[in-house]
C-alpha positions, 0 to 999 in steps of 0.5 A: 263721473256722473252715473246714468240709469237705463231700465231696458237695454234692448235694441234702443237702450243698449245703443243709448247706453253705449253712446253715453258711456262713450262720452264719459258717463257711468251707465248702469243698464237693467234688463230681465233677461239674465242670459242677455245681461251676461252676454253684455257684461262678458262682451259677447253679445251679438247684434245686427245693429251697426257699432254696438258690438264695436262700442260694447267691446271698447266700453269700460263704465257700462255694466248690466244687471238684472236687479233694479236695486243696483240703480237705486242704490247708486247716486244716479239722478237721471234714470231712463226707461227704454222698454217696448210698448207693443201695439194693443188690439185697440190701436193704442199701446200696451204700457205693461212693461213700464207699469212693471217698472213703476211697480218696482220703483213704488215697492222700493219706497221713497228715495233719499234724494229726488230722482228724475225718471225719463220715459223714452218709449212711445206712449199714448198721450196722457200716460206720462202724466199718470206715471208722474202722479203715482211717483210723486210721493216717492221723490221722482219727477217724470219727463218724456223724451222719445227717440227718433231713430231708425233700425239699422242706424240707431247709434248714429241717429242718437248722436246726430238727431235733428231735434231733441224732444223733451216733455219736461217735468219742469224747467230745471229737469228739462235743462238737465236732460238737455245737458245730457244730450249736448254732451252726447250729440255730435251736432247742434239739434233743435231742443224742443221743451214742452209739457209731457202731454205735448211731447207725446202728441208731438212724437206720434204726429211727427211720424204720422206726417212722414207716413202722410208724405209717403202715402202722398208720394206713392199716390201721385206716383201710382197716378202718373204710372197709370196715366203713362207719365213719369212718376220720379220726375214729377216727385223730384220736381215737387221735392225741389220746392223748399216748402215741401222738400224731397225726403220721403217723397219717392215712388216706392213701397209703402210705409211699414216697420215697427214705428210708422204704422202703429204711431199712425193708428195710436194717434188716430185712437187718441184723436177719436178719444178727444172727439176730433177724428183725425181723417188725414191719418185714416186716409194715410192708412187707406192710401198705403193699402191702395198702393200695395194693391196697385203694386200687386196689379202692376206685377201681375200685369207686367210680368209673365206668369211663368217668370220667377219673381225674385225679392232681394229685400223683404225687411221693412227697409234696407239695412234692417232685418225686421219684417214687421208690417213690411210692405215688401213682404206683403207684396211678396206674399200676395204674389205667391198666393196669386200663384206666382213663383216667388224667390226670397233672396234676403240675408239669412236672418230675414229668411229665417223669420220668413220661413217661420211665418210662411214656410214653403210659400216661397223659395229661398236663395242666397 
């Protein structure tokens, strides 16, 4: 049974670990949170993510630890890094959690056999190359293999991907990573092999294209609404064109959440550093804000001032409890601050977060 190491078993890492364990791998997961590790090993972990608790309860060959040495003392050749890379004030990513792991690997010394480190978290283009140079003397290769997932369907997305993006250290390592996915995936995704730098750009650009598509759809929908036309019929017709496609081409809320906005900003920052301003990305962000303003005016004009406004969902997307950069929540806040009575009727986990941030700005109901 092949052993896989996963450094970081939070929201994404634990899903990856459980999906791998389910198809026959022995998985050692590392996390710095002792209480969390205990819950994983005791199988008492609570998660809003579908299938996590079910798969954890059935797992046999998945163990968690706070000690990275347990991975380094194992026969694991493939070691994945799945930690958070939060946004930095300058629009890029903060790599401090990866840096902490890299420092630990350096401190552990040169490995007795070649290990393949695979960075799965979103990074600034060029960062994976710097890690590769640092760890080469310690008998590591470094590849970049980001995930394309959505909160609320992570387990499914990991085993049913459209594409597997592999920024490979070399061709041999790329094949090893691909074989792992061929074992785990339930479909036949497209395997995209390229350099680390190309893969880092590709990950950001993929999400940025989706944000552009969302902003375009909302801009056309707003224009149609303003003119008295039929936004949904117009967009459905546009999406029927096979060159365009209907996914993400609907008139609704703007893009938000933990990935799209920050990937768009990060790609813009990288483009600026390359002396090639990415005007499309900048326009996409501006249109997203313009759409929010349009929605606010529509609500203020079309709903009587004394009519309560009920938001059944203020998480950034249906099926998620995350409110990070949620456009639904931003609209609710704007309406409440404009003096309207706004009632939040989302699930308790979402309401609790909103109460911490906004207190009695809203009313709450189930």
